[in-house]
N, C-alpha and C positions, 0 to 999 in steps of 0.2 A: 412450201414452194411448189411441190409436185401438183397440188390441187390447182395452181394457177396455170399450169401448162396444158395445152390442148392435147387431145388424144393422138392426133397426128402432128408430128414435129417436123420442122424444116431443119436444115443442117446446122444453123446457129443454135437453135433450141436443143437439138440432139447433142451437139458438142458440149453445151453447158450442162445438160442433164447427165451425160456420161463423164463429164469432167476430163475430156481429152481435147487436144488441139484440133482445130478445124481441119488442118492439113491431114492429120492422122485419120479423121473420120472420112474425108473424101477418099483417101487411099483404101480404107477398109471397104467402103461402098463400091468403088470401082473394081476392086478385086473380088467382090461378092463374098466378103468374109464377115459381113454384118447383115442382118435381115433389113432390107429396105426396098423401095421401089422408086423408079424414076418416072416422074409425071412431067412429060415434055422434057425440058432441060433441067428440071429441079428434082433433087432427091427428097424423099419423104420417108419418115420413120414412125412406126406405131409404137407409142410409149410402152404398151403392154407387151408387145413382142420383144422390145429391147430388154425389158425386165426378165422375160423368160430366157432370152439369149444370155444375159448375165448370169442367171442362175445355173445355166448349163455349163458354165466355165468356172468351176471351183478352183482350177489351177491352170496355168498357162500350158499350151500345147495339147489340150484335149480336144478331140473332135466330137461334135454332138449333132443330133438331128433336131431341127426346129421345124415343126409343121411338115415333116416328111422330107425336108431338104437338108442335106448334110452341110454343116457349117464347120469350118476349121478354125481352131483357136490360134492365138499368136505363139 
């Protein structure tokens, strides 16, 4: 499945990839709690960065730095 996904994901692809509700992903993105970028009015997520972000959170509540930017876990 992962080989079929593009390197840069839209919100629907990222939601499916992370297996979280779309609403939760929008909230994480708006609060800057997940690594993403807004391109115009659209959120974009790099699959490789999401993988690193997930690896940085072995348990809930941990704060980690991704690419020099501090991210806070749930």
